[in-house]
KEVO-850067 format. One record per residue (C-alpha): residue number from 1; x, y, z. Coordinates in nm, 2 decimals. Layout:
REM residues N
<node><n>NUM</n><xx>X</xx><yy>Y</yy><zz>Z</zz></node>
...
***
This chain:
REM residues 278
<node><n>1</n><xx>-1.13</xx><yy>3.05</yy><zz>-2.51</zz></node>
<node><n>2</n><xx>-0.97</xx><yy>2.79</yy><zz>-2.27</zz></node>
<node><n>3</n><xx>-0.79</xx><yy>2.45</yy><zz>-2.35</zz></node>
<node><n>4</n><xx>-1.10</xx><yy>2.32</yy><zz>-2.17</zz></node>
<node><n>5</n><xx>-1.37</xx><yy>2.49</yy><zz>-2.39</zz></node>
<node><n>6</n><xx>-1.17</xx><yy>2.41</yy><zz>-2.69</zz></node>
<node><n>7</n><xx>-1.10</xx><yy>2.03</yy><zz>-2.60</zz></node>
<node><n>8</n><xx>-1.49</xx><yy>1.99</yy><zz>-2.51</zz></node>
<node><n>9</n><xx>-1.60</xx><yy>2.14</yy><zz>-2.86</zz></node>
<node><n>10</n><xx>-1.35</xx><yy>1.92</yy><zz>-3.02</zz></node>
<node><n>11</n><xx>-1.46</xx><yy>1.61</yy><zz>-2.84</zz></node>
<node><n>12</n><xx>-1.77</xx><yy>1.71</yy><zz>-2.95</zz></node>
<node><n>13</n><xx>-1.72</xx><yy>1.77</yy><zz>-3.29</zz></node>
<node><n>14</n><xx>-1.54</xx><yy>1.42</yy><zz>-3.33</zz></node>
<node><n>15</n><xx>-1.87</xx><yy>1.26</yy><zz>-3.20</zz></node>
<node><n>16</n><xx>-2.10</xx><yy>1.46</yy><zz>-3.43</zz></node>
<node><n>17</n><xx>-1.91</xx><yy>1.32</yy><zz>-3.75</zz></node>
<node><n>18</n><xx>-1.83</xx><yy>1.02</yy><zz>-3.59</zz></node>
<node><n>19</n><xx>-2.28</xx><yy>0.87</yy><zz>-3.53</zz></node>
<node><n>20</n><xx>-2.27</xx><yy>1.10</yy><zz>-3.91</zz></node>
<node><n>21</n><xx>-2.03</xx><yy>0.84</yy><zz>-4.07</zz></node>
<node><n>22</n><xx>-2.22</xx><yy>0.53</yy><zz>-3.87</zz></node>
<node><n>23</n><xx>-2.58</xx><yy>0.66</yy><zz>-4.02</zz></node>
<node><n>24</n><xx>-2.50</xx><yy>0.67</yy><zz>-4.33</zz></node>
<node><n>25</n><xx>-2.28</xx><yy>0.35</yy><zz>-4.33</zz></node>
<node><n>26</n><xx>-2.59</xx><yy>0.17</yy><zz>-4.20</zz></node>
<node><n>27</n><xx>-2.86</xx><yy>0.34</yy><zz>-4.47</zz></node>
<node><n>28</n><xx>-3.06</xx><yy>0.08</yy><zz>-4.55</zz></node>
<node><n>29</n><xx>-3.00</xx><yy>0.00</yy><zz>-4.97</zz></node>
<node><n>30</n><xx>-3.25</xx><yy>-0.14</yy><zz>-5.32</zz></node>
<node><n>31</n><xx>-2.96</xx><yy>-0.36</yy><zz>-5.41</zz></node>
<node><n>32</n><xx>-2.99</xx><yy>-0.74</yy><zz>-5.34</zz></node>
<node><n>33</n><xx>-2.75</xx><yy>-1.02</yy><zz>-5.30</zz></node>
<node><n>34</n><xx>-2.73</xx><yy>-1.38</yy><zz>-5.26</zz></node>
<node><n>35</n><xx>-2.60</xx><yy>-1.48</yy><zz>-4.98</zz></node>
<node><n>36</n><xx>-2.53</xx><yy>-1.82</yy><zz>-4.74</zz></node>
<node><n>37</n><xx>-2.89</xx><yy>-1.93</yy><zz>-4.55</zz></node>
<node><n>38</n><xx>-2.71</xx><yy>-1.98</yy><zz>-4.24</zz></node>
<node><n>39</n><xx>-2.60</xx><yy>-1.61</yy><zz>-4.24</zz></node>
<node><n>40</n><xx>-2.95</xx><yy>-1.46</yy><zz>-4.37</zz></node>
<node><n>41</n><xx>-3.11</xx><yy>-1.70</yy><zz>-4.05</zz></node>
<node><n>42</n><xx>-2.85</xx><yy>-1.46</yy><zz>-3.83</zz></node>
<node><n>43</n><xx>-2.84</xx><yy>-1.14</yy><zz>-3.96</zz></node>
<node><n>44</n><xx>-3.26</xx><yy>-1.13</yy><zz>-4.09</zz></node>
<node><n>45</n><xx>-3.38</xx><yy>-1.18</yy><zz>-4.44</zz></node>
<node><n>46</n><xx>-3.40</xx><yy>-0.78</yy><zz>-4.50</zz></node>
<node><n>47</n><xx>-3.03</xx><yy>-0.78</yy><zz>-4.38</zz></node>
<node><n>48</n><xx>-2.89</xx><yy>-1.07</yy><zz>-4.60</zz></node>
<node><n>49</n><xx>-3.09</xx><yy>-0.96</yy><zz>-4.92</zz></node>
<node><n>50</n><xx>-2.82</xx><yy>-0.64</yy><zz>-4.87</zz></node>
<node><n>51</n><xx>-3.18</xx><yy>-0.46</yy><zz>-4.88</zz></node>
<node><n>52</n><xx>-3.10</xx><yy>-0.32</yy><zz>-4.48</zz></node>
<node><n>53</n><xx>-2.75</xx><yy>-0.34</yy><zz>-4.26</zz></node>
<node><n>54</n><xx>-2.73</xx><yy>-0.65</yy><zz>-4.01</zz></node>
<node><n>55</n><xx>-2.53</xx><yy>-0.38</yy><zz>-3.84</zz></node>
<node><n>56</n><xx>-2.81</xx><yy>-0.12</yy><zz>-3.61</zz></node>
<node><n>57</n><xx>-2.85</xx><yy>0.24</yy><zz>-3.71</zz></node>
<node><n>58</n><xx>-2.74</xx><yy>0.47</yy><zz>-3.42</zz></node>
<node><n>59</n><xx>-3.09</xx><yy>0.54</yy><zz>-3.36</zz></node>
<node><n>60</n><xx>-3.20</xx><yy>0.16</yy><zz>-3.31</zz></node>
<node><n>61</n><xx>-2.90</xx><yy>0.20</yy><zz>-3.05</zz></node>
<node><n>62</n><xx>-2.99</xx><yy>0.52</yy><zz>-2.89</zz></node>
<node><n>63</n><xx>-3.34</xx><yy>0.35</yy><zz>-2.84</zz></node>
<node><n>64</n><xx>-3.22</xx><yy>0.02</yy><zz>-2.65</zz></node>
<node><n>65</n><xx>-3.02</xx><yy>0.28</yy><zz>-2.44</zz></node>
<node><n>66</n><xx>-3.30</xx><yy>0.46</yy><zz>-2.34</zz></node>
<node><n>67</n><xx>-3.54</xx><yy>0.15</yy><zz>-2.27</zz></node>
<node><n>68</n><xx>-3.22</xx><yy>0.03</yy><zz>-2.05</zz></node>
<node><n>69</n><xx>-3.22</xx><yy>0.38</yy><zz>-1.87</zz></node>
<node><n>70</n><xx>-3.62</xx><yy>0.36</yy><zz>-1.81</zz></node>
<node><n>71</n><xx>-3.59</xx><yy>0.07</yy><zz>-1.61</zz></node>
<node><n>72</n><xx>-3.26</xx><yy>-0.06</yy><zz>-1.54</zz></node>
<node><n>73</n><xx>-3.29</xx><yy>-0.26</yy><zz>-1.22</zz></node>
<node><n>74</n><xx>-3.60</xx><yy>-0.50</yy><zz>-1.35</zz></node>
<node><n>75</n><xx>-3.58</xx><yy>-0.84</yy><zz>-1.24</zz></node>
<node><n>76</n><xx>-3.75</xx><yy>-1.14</yy><zz>-1.52</zz></node>
<node><n>77</n><xx>-3.64</xx><yy>-1.41</yy><zz>-1.44</zz></node>
<node><n>78</n><xx>-3.23</xx><yy>-1.53</yy><zz>-1.43</zz></node>
<node><n>79</n><xx>-3.15</xx><yy>-1.48</yy><zz>-1.79</zz></node>
<node><n>80</n><xx>-3.35</xx><yy>-1.16</yy><zz>-1.77</zz></node>
<node><n>81</n><xx>-3.21</xx><yy>-0.90</yy><zz>-1.56</zz></node>
<node><n>82</n><xx>-3.16</xx><yy>-0.50</yy><zz>-1.62</zz></node>
<node><n>83</n><xx>-2.83</xx><yy>-0.37</yy><zz>-1.69</zz></node>
<node><n>84</n><xx>-2.79</xx><yy>-0.15</yy><zz>-1.35</zz></node>
<node><n>85</n><xx>-2.85</xx><yy>-0.51</yy><zz>-1.19</zz></node>
<node><n>86</n><xx>-2.58</xx><yy>-0.64</yy><zz>-1.42</zz></node>
<node><n>87</n><xx>-2.33</xx><yy>-0.37</yy><zz>-1.33</zz></node>
<node><n>88</n><xx>-2.43</xx><yy>-0.39</yy><zz>-1.00</zz></node>
<node><n>89</n><xx>-2.30</xx><yy>-0.75</yy><zz>-0.95</zz></node>
<node><n>90</n><xx>-1.98</xx><yy>-0.68</yy><zz>-1.18</zz></node>
<node><n>91</n><xx>-1.90</xx><yy>-0.38</yy><zz>-0.98</zz></node>
<node><n>92</n><xx>-1.92</xx><yy>-0.61</yy><zz>-0.65</zz></node>
<node><n>93</n><xx>-1.73</xx><yy>-0.84</yy><zz>-0.78</zz></node>
<node><n>94</n><xx>-1.44</xx><yy>-0.63</yy><zz>-0.87</zz></node>
<node><n>95</n><xx>-1.45</xx><yy>-0.41</yy><zz>-0.54</zz></node>
<node><n>96</n><xx>-1.47</xx><yy>-0.72</yy><zz>-0.35</zz></node>
<node><n>97</n><xx>-1.16</xx><yy>-0.85</yy><zz>-0.51</zz></node>
<node><n>98</n><xx>-1.00</xx><yy>-0.53</yy><zz>-0.55</zz></node>
<node><n>99</n><xx>-1.02</xx><yy>-0.47</yy><zz>-0.19</zz></node>
<node><n>100</n><xx>-0.88</xx><yy>-0.81</yy><zz>-0.09</zz></node>
<node><n>101</n><xx>-0.56</xx><yy>-0.76</yy><zz>-0.27</zz></node>
<node><n>102</n><xx>-0.48</xx><yy>-0.44</yy><zz>-0.12</zz></node>
<node><n>103</n><xx>-0.49</xx><yy>-0.58</yy><zz>0.18</zz></node>
<node><n>104</n><xx>-0.24</xx><yy>-0.88</yy><zz>0.08</zz></node>
<node><n>105</n><xx>-0.03</xx><yy>-0.67</yy><zz>-0.15</zz></node>
<node><n>106</n><xx>0.01</xx><yy>-0.33</yy><zz>-0.01</zz></node>
<node><n>107</n><xx>0.16</xx><yy>-0.49</yy><zz>0.37</zz></node>
<node><n>108</n><xx>0.31</xx><yy>-0.73</yy><zz>0.19</zz></node>
<node><n>109</n><xx>0.48</xx><yy>-0.49</yy><zz>-0.04</zz></node>
<node><n>110</n><xx>0.57</xx><yy>-0.25</yy><zz>0.23</zz></node>
<node><n>111</n><xx>0.78</xx><yy>-0.49</yy><zz>0.36</zz></node>
<node><n>112</n><xx>0.93</xx><yy>-0.63</yy><zz>0.04</zz></node>
<node><n>113</n><xx>1.04</xx><yy>-0.25</yy><zz>0.01</zz></node>
<node><n>114</n><xx>1.24</xx><yy>-0.21</yy><zz>0.35</zz></node>
<node><n>115</n><xx>1.44</xx><yy>-0.56</yy><zz>0.30</zz></node>
<node><n>116</n><xx>1.64</xx><yy>-0.61</yy><zz>-0.01</zz></node>
<node><n>117</n><xx>1.65</xx><yy>-0.95</yy><zz>0.15</zz></node>
<node><n>118</n><xx>1.29</xx><yy>-0.97</yy><zz>0.14</zz></node>
<node><n>119</n><xx>1.28</xx><yy>-0.80</yy><zz>-0.22</zz></node>
<node><n>120</n><xx>1.58</xx><yy>-1.05</yy><zz>-0.39</zz></node>
<node><n>121</n><xx>1.39</xx><yy>-1.36</yy><zz>-0.19</zz></node>
<node><n>122</n><xx>1.00</xx><yy>-1.27</yy><zz>-0.37</zz></node>
<node><n>123</n><xx>1.15</xx><yy>-1.18</yy><zz>-0.70</zz></node>
<node><n>124</n><xx>1.16</xx><yy>-1.47</yy><zz>-0.84</zz></node>
<node><n>125</n><xx>0.81</xx><yy>-1.60</yy><zz>-0.69</zz></node>
<node><n>126</n><xx>0.65</xx><yy>-1.26</yy><zz>-0.87</zz></node>
<node><n>127</n><xx>0.82</xx><yy>-1.26</yy><zz>-1.20</zz></node>
<node><n>128</n><xx>0.70</xx><yy>-1.60</yy><zz>-1.24</zz></node>
<node><n>129</n><xx>0.32</xx><yy>-1.57</yy><zz>-1.16</zz></node>
<node><n>130</n><xx>0.29</xx><yy>-1.22</yy><zz>-1.25</zz></node>
<node><n>131</n><xx>0.26</xx><yy>-1.31</yy><zz>-1.65</zz></node>
<node><n>132</n><xx>0.02</xx><yy>-1.54</yy><zz>-1.60</zz></node>
<node><n>133</n><xx>-0.30</xx><yy>-1.43</yy><zz>-1.73</zz></node>
<node><n>134</n><xx>-0.59</xx><yy>-1.45</yy><zz>-1.45</zz></node>
<node><n>135</n><xx>-0.84</xx><yy>-1.66</yy><zz>-1.69</zz></node>
<node><n>136</n><xx>-0.59</xx><yy>-1.89</yy><zz>-1.68</zz></node>
<node><n>137</n><xx>-0.65</xx><yy>-1.92</yy><zz>-1.33</zz></node>
<node><n>138</n><xx>-1.04</xx><yy>-1.97</yy><zz>-1.34</zz></node>
<node><n>139</n><xx>-1.06</xx><yy>-2.38</yy><zz>-1.41</zz></node>
<node><n>140</n><xx>-0.85</xx><yy>-2.40</yy><zz>-1.10</zz></node>
<node><n>141</n><xx>-1.08</xx><yy>-2.15</yy><zz>-0.89</zz></node>
<node><n>142</n><xx>-1.36</xx><yy>-2.31</yy><zz>-0.99</zz></node>
<node><n>143</n><xx>-1.24</xx><yy>-2.67</yy><zz>-0.92</zz></node>
<node><n>144</n><xx>-1.16</xx><yy>-2.55</yy><zz>-0.58</zz></node>
<node><n>145</n><xx>-1.40</xx><yy>-2.31</yy><zz>-0.45</zz></node>
<node><n>146</n><xx>-1.70</xx><yy>-2.46</yy><zz>-0.64</zz></node>
<node><n>147</n><xx>-1.93</xx><yy>-2.10</yy><zz>-0.71</zz></node>
<node><n>148</n><xx>-1.83</xx><yy>-1.91</yy><zz>-1.00</zz></node>
<node><n>149</n><xx>-1.87</xx><yy>-1.65</yy><zz>-0.86</zz></node>
<node><n>150</n><xx>-1.63</xx><yy>-1.68</yy><zz>-0.56</zz></node>
<node><n>151</n><xx>-1.37</xx><yy>-1.77</yy><zz>-0.83</zz></node>
<node><n>152</n><xx>-1.49</xx><yy>-1.45</yy><zz>-1.02</zz></node>
<node><n>153</n><xx>-1.36</xx><yy>-1.27</yy><zz>-0.74</zz></node>
<node><n>154</n><xx>-1.08</xx><yy>-1.48</yy><zz>-0.67</zz></node>
<node><n>155</n><xx>-0.98</xx><yy>-1.41</yy><zz>-1.06</zz></node>
<node><n>156</n><xx>-1.01</xx><yy>-1.05</yy><zz>-0.99</zz></node>
<node><n>157</n><xx>-0.78</xx><yy>-1.05</yy><zz>-0.62</zz></node>
<node><n>158</n><xx>-0.50</xx><yy>-1.22</yy><zz>-0.88</zz></node>
<node><n>159</n><xx>-0.49</xx><yy>-0.98</yy><zz>-1.10</zz></node>
<node><n>160</n><xx>-0.48</xx><yy>-0.66</yy><zz>-0.91</zz></node>
<node><n>161</n><xx>-0.26</xx><yy>-0.81</yy><zz>-0.63</zz></node>
<node><n>162</n><xx>0.06</xx><yy>-0.76</yy><zz>-0.87</zz></node>
<node><n>163</n><xx>0.03</xx><yy>-0.43</yy><zz>-1.00</zz></node>
<node><n>164</n><xx>-0.04</xx><yy>-0.30</yy><zz>-0.68</zz></node>
<node><n>165</n><xx>0.28</xx><yy>-0.56</yy><zz>-0.45</zz></node>
<node><n>166</n><xx>0.51</xx><yy>-0.39</yy><zz>-0.72</zz></node>
<node><n>167</n><xx>0.44</xx><yy>-0.03</yy><zz>-0.69</zz></node>
<node><n>168</n><xx>0.41</xx><yy>-0.03</yy><zz>-0.34</zz></node>
<node><n>169</n><xx>0.73</xx><yy>-0.21</yy><zz>-0.33</zz></node>
<node><n>170</n><xx>0.90</xx><yy>0.04</yy><zz>-0.56</zz></node>
<node><n>171</n><xx>0.73</xx><yy>0.34</yy><zz>-0.38</zz></node>
<node><n>172</n><xx>0.87</xx><yy>0.24</yy><zz>0.00</zz></node>
<node><n>173</n><xx>1.22</xx><yy>0.16</yy><zz>-0.18</zz></node>
<node><n>174</n><xx>1.23</xx><yy>0.44</yy><zz>-0.31</zz></node>
<node><n>175</n><xx>1.20</xx><yy>0.67</yy><zz>-0.03</zz></node>
<node><n>176</n><xx>1.45</xx><yy>0.96</yy><zz>-0.02</zz></node>
<node><n>177</n><xx>1.75</xx><yy>0.86</yy><zz>0.22</zz></node>
<node><n>178</n><xx>1.79</xx><yy>1.17</yy><zz>0.38</zz></node>
<node><n>179</n><xx>1.42</xx><yy>1.13</yy><zz>0.51</zz></node>
<node><n>180</n><xx>1.48</xx><yy>0.83</yy><zz>0.64</zz></node>
<node><n>181</n><xx>1.85</xx><yy>0.89</yy><zz>0.80</zz></node>
<node><n>182</n><xx>1.62</xx><yy>1.25</yy><zz>0.99</zz></node>
<node><n>183</n><xx>1.39</xx><yy>1.01</yy><zz>1.11</zz></node>
<node><n>184</n><xx>1.68</xx><yy>0.75</yy><zz>1.24</zz></node>
<node><n>185</n><xx>1.84</xx><yy>1.07</yy><zz>1.43</zz></node>
<node><n>186</n><xx>1.50</xx><yy>1.14</yy><zz>1.61</zz></node>
<node><n>187</n><xx>1.48</xx><yy>0.80</yy><zz>1.66</zz></node>
<node><n>188</n><xx>1.20</xx><yy>0.75</yy><zz>1.56</zz></node>
<node><n>189</n><xx>1.03</xx><yy>0.42</yy><zz>1.65</zz></node>
<node><n>190</n><xx>0.98</xx><yy>0.15</yy><zz>1.31</zz></node>
<node><n>191</n><xx>0.60</xx><yy>0.19</yy><zz>1.34</zz></node>
<node><n>192</n><xx>0.59</xx><yy>0.56</yy><zz>1.35</zz></node>
<node><n>193</n><xx>0.81</xx><yy>0.57</yy><zz>1.08</zz></node>
<node><n>194</n><xx>0.66</xx><yy>0.40</yy><zz>0.81</zz></node>
<node><n>195</n><xx>0.36</xx><yy>0.57</yy><zz>0.90</zz></node>
<node><n>196</n><xx>0.45</xx><yy>0.94</yy><zz>0.91</zz></node>
<node><n>197</n><xx>0.80</xx><yy>0.90</yy><zz>0.71</zz></node>
<node><n>198</n><xx>0.76</xx><yy>0.61</yy><zz>0.44</zz></node>
<node><n>199</n><xx>0.32</xx><yy>0.64</yy><zz>0.42</zz></node>
<node><n>200</n><xx>0.36</xx><yy>0.99</yy><zz>0.26</zz></node>
<node><n>201</n><xx>0.58</xx><yy>0.91</yy><zz>0.02</zz></node>
<node><n>202</n><xx>0.55</xx><yy>0.64</yy><zz>-0.15</zz></node>
<node><n>203</n><xx>0.15</xx><yy>0.68</yy><zz>-0.14</zz></node>
<node><n>204</n><xx>0.12</xx><yy>0.82</yy><zz>-0.47</zz></node>
<node><n>205</n><xx>0.32</xx><yy>0.52</yy><zz>-0.62</zz></node>
<node><n>206</n><xx>0.11</xx><yy>0.27</yy><zz>-0.46</zz></node>
<node><n>207</n><xx>-0.22</xx><yy>0.47</yy><zz>-0.56</zz></node>
<node><n>208</n><xx>-0.10</xx><yy>0.43</yy><zz>-0.91</zz></node>
<node><n>209</n><xx>-0.04</xx><yy>0.12</yy><zz>-0.88</zz></node>
<node><n>210</n><xx>-0.44</xx><yy>0.09</yy><zz>-0.73</zz></node>
<node><n>211</n><xx>-0.50</xx><yy>0.26</yy><zz>-1.04</zz></node>
<node><n>212</n><xx>-0.38</xx><yy>0.05</yy><zz>-1.32</zz></node>
<node><n>213</n><xx>-0.51</xx><yy>-0.30</yy><zz>-1.10</zz></node>
<node><n>214</n><xx>-0.87</xx><yy>-0.11</yy><zz>-1.11</zz></node>
<node><n>215</n><xx>-0.83</xx><yy>-0.14</yy><zz>-1.46</zz></node>
<node><n>216</n><xx>-0.72</xx><yy>-0.47</yy><zz>-1.52</zz></node>
<node><n>217</n><xx>-0.99</xx><yy>-0.59</yy><zz>-1.24</zz></node>
<node><n>218</n><xx>-1.28</xx><yy>-0.43</yy><zz>-1.49</zz></node>
<node><n>219</n><xx>-1.16</xx><yy>-0.60</yy><zz>-1.85</zz></node>
<node><n>220</n><xx>-1.10</xx><yy>-0.92</yy><zz>-1.64</zz></node>
<node><n>221</n><xx>-1.41</xx><yy>-0.92</yy><zz>-1.46</zz></node>
<node><n>222</n><xx>-1.60</xx><yy>-0.90</yy><zz>-1.83</zz></node>
<node><n>223</n><xx>-1.39</xx><yy>-1.17</yy><zz>-1.92</zz></node>
<node><n>224</n><xx>-1.45</xx><yy>-1.43</yy><zz>-1.65</zz></node>
<node><n>225</n><xx>-1.87</xx><yy>-1.35</yy><zz>-1.67</zz></node>
<node><n>226</n><xx>-1.89</xx><yy>-1.44</yy><zz>-2.00</zz></node>
<node><n>227</n><xx>-1.70</xx><yy>-1.77</yy><zz>-1.91</zz></node>
<node><n>228</n><xx>-1.90</xx><yy>-1.82</yy><zz>-1.65</zz></node>
<node><n>229</n><xx>-2.24</xx><yy>-1.68</yy><zz>-1.65</zz></node>
<node><n>230</n><xx>-2.50</xx><yy>-1.59</yy><zz>-1.41</zz></node>
<node><n>231</n><xx>-2.50</xx><yy>-1.25</yy><zz>-1.37</zz></node>
<node><n>232</n><xx>-2.28</xx><yy>-0.91</yy><zz>-1.43</zz></node>
<node><n>233</n><xx>-2.20</xx><yy>-0.72</yy><zz>-1.78</zz></node>
<node><n>234</n><xx>-2.01</xx><yy>-0.97</yy><zz>-1.94</zz></node>
<node><n>235</n><xx>-2.26</xx><yy>-1.19</yy><zz>-1.94</zz></node>
<node><n>236</n><xx>-2.49</xx><yy>-0.97</yy><zz>-2.03</zz></node>
<node><n>237</n><xx>-2.28</xx><yy>-0.93</yy><zz>-2.35</zz></node>
<node><n>238</n><xx>-2.24</xx><yy>-1.27</yy><zz>-2.39</zz></node>
<node><n>239</n><xx>-2.62</xx><yy>-1.38</yy><zz>-2.40</zz></node>
<node><n>240</n><xx>-2.73</xx><yy>-1.09</yy><zz>-2.62</zz></node>
<node><n>241</n><xx>-2.49</xx><yy>-1.22</yy><zz>-2.85</zz></node>
<node><n>242</n><xx>-2.62</xx><yy>-1.56</yy><zz>-2.81</zz></node>
<node><n>243</n><xx>-2.99</xx><yy>-1.35</yy><zz>-2.87</zz></node>
<node><n>244</n><xx>-2.85</xx><yy>-1.23</yy><zz>-3.15</zz></node>
<node><n>245</n><xx>-2.93</xx><yy>-0.83</yy><zz>-3.05</zz></node>
<node><n>246</n><xx>-2.61</xx><yy>-0.65</yy><zz>-3.17</zz></node>
<node><n>247</n><xx>-2.77</xx><yy>-0.28</yy><zz>-3.04</zz></node>
<node><n>248</n><xx>-2.76</xx><yy>-0.45</yy><zz>-2.72</zz></node>
<node><n>249</n><xx>-2.41</xx><yy>-0.57</yy><zz>-2.68</zz></node>
<node><n>250</n><xx>-2.32</xx><yy>-0.19</yy><zz>-2.83</zz></node>
<node><n>251</n><xx>-2.56</xx><yy>-0.09</yy><zz>-2.55</zz></node>
<node><n>252</n><xx>-2.36</xx><yy>-0.33</yy><zz>-2.27</zz></node>
<node><n>253</n><xx>-1.98</xx><yy>-0.15</yy><zz>-2.49</zz></node>
<node><n>254</n><xx>-2.09</xx><yy>0.15</yy><zz>-2.41</zz></node>
<node><n>255</n><xx>-2.15</xx><yy>0.10</yy><zz>-2.06</zz></node>
<node><n>256</n><xx>-1.81</xx><yy>-0.11</yy><zz>-1.94</zz></node>
<node><n>257</n><xx>-1.68</xx><yy>0.20</yy><zz>-2.08</zz></node>
<node><n>258</n><xx>-1.83</xx><yy>0.46</yy><zz>-1.94</zz></node>
<node><n>259</n><xx>-1.83</xx><yy>0.23</yy><zz>-1.60</zz></node>
<node><n>260</n><xx>-1.47</xx><yy>0.16</yy><zz>-1.62</zz></node>
<node><n>261</n><xx>-1.36</xx><yy>0.60</yy><zz>-1.70</zz></node>
<node><n>262</n><xx>-1.57</xx><yy>0.69</yy><zz>-1.39</zz></node>
<node><n>263</n><xx>-1.38</xx><yy>0.35</yy><zz>-1.15</zz></node>
<node><n>264</n><xx>-1.01</xx><yy>0.49</yy><zz>-1.31</zz></node>
<node><n>265</n><xx>-1.13</xx><yy>0.85</yy><zz>-1.25</zz></node>
<node><n>266</n><xx>-1.17</xx><yy>0.82</yy><zz>-0.85</zz></node>
<node><n>267</n><xx>-0.85</xx><yy>0.66</yy><zz>-0.78</zz></node>
<node><n>268</n><xx>-0.69</xx><yy>0.96</yy><zz>-1.03</zz></node>
<node><n>269</n><xx>-0.86</xx><yy>1.17</yy><zz>-0.76</zz></node>
<node><n>270</n><xx>-0.73</xx><yy>0.99</yy><zz>-0.50</zz></node>
<node><n>271</n><xx>-0.39</xx><yy>0.98</yy><zz>-0.62</zz></node>
<node><n>272</n><xx>-0.39</xx><yy>1.38</yy><zz>-0.70</zz></node>
<node><n>273</n><xx>-0.51</xx><yy>1.40</yy><zz>-0.31</zz></node>
<node><n>274</n><xx>-0.19</xx><yy>1.20</yy><zz>-0.17</zz></node>
<node><n>275</n><xx>0.05</xx><yy>1.38</yy><zz>-0.41</zz></node>
<node><n>276</n><xx>0.24</xx><yy>1.64</yy><zz>-0.29</zz></node>
<node><n>277</n><xx>0.47</xx><yy>1.95</yy><zz>-0.44</zz></node>
<node><n>278</n><xx>0.84</xx><yy>1.88</yy><zz>-0.28</zz></node>
***
């Protein structure tokens, strides 16, 4: 039996055990207990009395997931849109901010990596700006841009910039001197050297920075949409909390995880394409 098959079987077993434990933990009971009246309003009288778990069962969550999958793109007003529409808005914002960051960070990282002078000049600014939480920029973005969607894209741009910029500069600066000396000996012009020598050598490191950036961007967009509202998977989760639908919240969390995994795997595949064996 291959390692891949063994790992798949083990994953299936772990998932089955998880569902079984979840099911047992949420089984109804015959006991009753006194609870706070506000808690009873929140979770419902049956759950508050101890007869039923306030947490949904696997079957209830599965039913919600099936309902969302059967009609993911419905639109019944500003506060009632299908999960497919919400995910599409979030993905569009992430890709817009990510692409803008790549167009800015990769060329700048190239320049910084090729010049020790620029590296030392930019380093203090990078070290000060890099640790700032992307969400700390949201109030300033809302004040200046006056649009929640554009502000979300700006926050994604900010959080995506630093991993790409740093990895690009590091990858370019780490190109082997021997390769650069050969290009110099052959009198290769700077543009051709950048495209045919430096870029292929630094591409795996650049792609690693992009992979880190897309993961951070997907994390940040959920929190940003919870803050600004409107549309998006983050708003969907927050809105379902306001509706006290824990099953829908779990559905949203699962969708966030699956989309994040797909985005990461796409860039991982591109990283393998540009990688090379010496």
